[in-house]
N, C-alpha and C positions, 0 to 999 in steps of 0.2 A: 779422307780417305772416302772413296767409291767401296758400300757394301755389296752393292752389286755385280760386282767383279766375283763374289763370292758365293753368292748364292747360288744353288743347285739349279740344272735347266729346268723350263717347263717337258716334262715328256706326257705328254698325249694318253700312253699309254697307261698312265695312272689317278688317269682322273674317271670320276664313274660317267654312269648315266646320265646320269644330271649335270653335266659338267665342276660339281663339285670337285677340288682338290684333293687329293688322297688325305690321311691323318698324317700328321709327322711324329715320331714316334721318339720318346723323352728319352736323352742320352741318357740311360743309367748309368752306363760299364764307363763312362766319360768324366761323369762329375763323382761317385764316389770315392776315387781315388785323389781328390783336388784337396790340398792343402796349401791354403798360401792366402795373403791379403795385399792388395793393392791401390790403387789410383791412376786413372787418368785424365788427362784432358787433352781436347780433342776440338781443336778451335771448328771443323765443320765436318757435316758426316752427310754422306748421301745414300736412300735409302728410296728403292725405285725413283718415286721426284719427291719425296720428304726430303726437306735441306734441315739441321739440324744444327745450329751455328753454338760456337763458344760453350763444351759439353763437357761437364766434369762426371764422374765416373767411379763409385766407389768400389771396392771388392771383397768380401772374407769368403774363406771357402774352407770346412773341416767338418770329419766325418760324418759325409753324405748330406751338410747342408751346404747350400751356398745362397749368399744375401750377395744382392748388387743394390747398394745403397750407399750414400746418397743416388740420382741422376738428376742432373739439370740441367735446362738447354734452353737456349732461346728460338721457338717454334714463328716463323711466321708470324712476326712482330708479335710475339706473345711468351709466355712461361711454359715449359712443359717441368715437371717435377714428377719421379720414381721412387719407388721401393718396392721388388723382385724378391721373392723368396722359394726356392727350391727343395724339397726335401726328397731326399732317397735314400733315406736312412733306414727305414720300414718294406715290408713286402709291397706298398704302392706309393709313384710319387704325388708329392701333395703341393699343389705351387697358389703362392698368397701374393697379390697384386694390392697397390695402391698406385694408383695414378691422379695426377691431375694435369691443366690445363688453365690456362687465366691469360685473358684478353687477344685468343691468336684468329688473327681475320681468317672470314671462313672461304673469303673466293679461292686464296691460291690451295688452302687444306682440300677444300671441294673436288677442286681443279687437279690435284697431286693425287688423292686416293681415288676417286671418284671420275676422273675424268669428266667433272660437270661447269660447267662457266657461267651458270645463271642463278648465282643466289652469291647474296655478298653480307658482310656486319662482322662482326664478333662471337666468339665462342670460349666458352667457359664454361668445365666440368668436371666432376671426379670419379671414379669408384674405387672400391673397397672390395677386392672379392675371393674367395678361395675354390678351391676343384682337387681334383685327384684323377689318377687314372695312366695307363700306359703312353697315351696320345691324345693331341691336341682333341679329335673327337669326343673321346672319352672323358677331359676334362670340362669341354663345354656342355657337356650332358649335365656334369654334377658340380656348375656354379651356381656358388650361395656368396647374397651377399648386396651389398649396396651402389646405384647411380645417380647420376644426378647429372644436368647440362643446363645450358643458359646460356642464350642467342640476344644480342642487343643492336638494336640500328642496324635492321640489315634491310635488303629488298630480294624479293624472288621477281627476278628480271625476266621480260619475255611475255608474263602473264599481268592483265588488271582485273584481279576478283572485282572490284569495286566497280567498274564499268560492265564488268559482265554481268553483273545482280542487277544493276541499272536497265540494261539493256532489257533484258529480261524481260522486266519489269514493264517497259514501255511496251512490249509486243506485245504481253499478256492484255494492257489497256486500250493494243491497237494505238499508241502513241507514238511520236516521231522518237524515235531513239538516242541518245546524246552523242556527243564528240569524242570521240577517244582522245586521251593523252598518248603525244608519241614518244620515245619510249616507251612501251605498255612497261610498266613492273607496279608489285602489290609492296607496299612498305611495311615495316613491322618493328615495333618500338622496343617488344619483347618476345620471348618465345621460352617458357622454362615448363621442365618437368622430374620429378621426382620418386623414388622405387624402389624394390628390394626386388632382389634376384635371386630364385628358389627354381635349385635344378634346369638351370638353363631356360629359364623364362621369367622375363623381366614386365613387374607390374607395374602399372602405374594408373592411378585415379586422379591425378591433380597435374594433368598436360593445360596448359593457359597459354593462350598466343592474345597479343595489342597488339591490333593494327590501330589507322587512324578512323575508318566505319565501322569495326563489327570487334568485339570480343569470342574470341571461341575456345571454351571448353572442354576438356576428352580425358576419357580414360580405356584402357585395355593393355597390353599385353604382347611380347616381340618374344619371340619363340628364336633362339637364337642357332642352336642346332641347325636348324630347319629354316633359318631366314626368312620365316612366316611374321606377318603383321594383321594385329586384327586388334582394331580400333574402333569405339562410338565417338562424334565432335557434336557438340552445341554450338 
């Protein structure tokens, strides 16, 4: 099934002046009267450029509460698993999500999600979050929970940080710069981070990146609603 054909068309007038998409309202009137349960097996789902294979979905709905569980699928050589709950029985909709990915190939994932083709490796991660609000923007601002990720055995293509550091050192010492290795790439054995999410802000104090020639540690925050990053690296 190609879900792109069921998505609303992009409307330039619905975007804000900053270029962000307008918030999506939670379909309370659609969810409240639902009552039923079932499960589906789908061989392949196309959503944007993301491809999910061998998808299993379970669904239960009653009394204004919708749970989509389990959700399992193959995703770019790895696994996806999810549990999503929406409760519209009260005055304000609430959302609870637990999702994880394991051993997903980073190159096709980055290409599909961000149209980037300069990173490789595998990624695993999980997040467990709750939120409340009448639309997606309000829910972003009330996100609470935890997040973690781990990148393994990858590379940043097109940049050789080790060469650039040695070249800068040679210029400072007025020495002959080293010969670059082509194609330029920066390998890493692992990049890990865990943290809490409070009111839409992810705080992380244990970012650690292991490269062949150095170790990077860091801490900072990501403001999810504002899409801004504030980090310090050593």
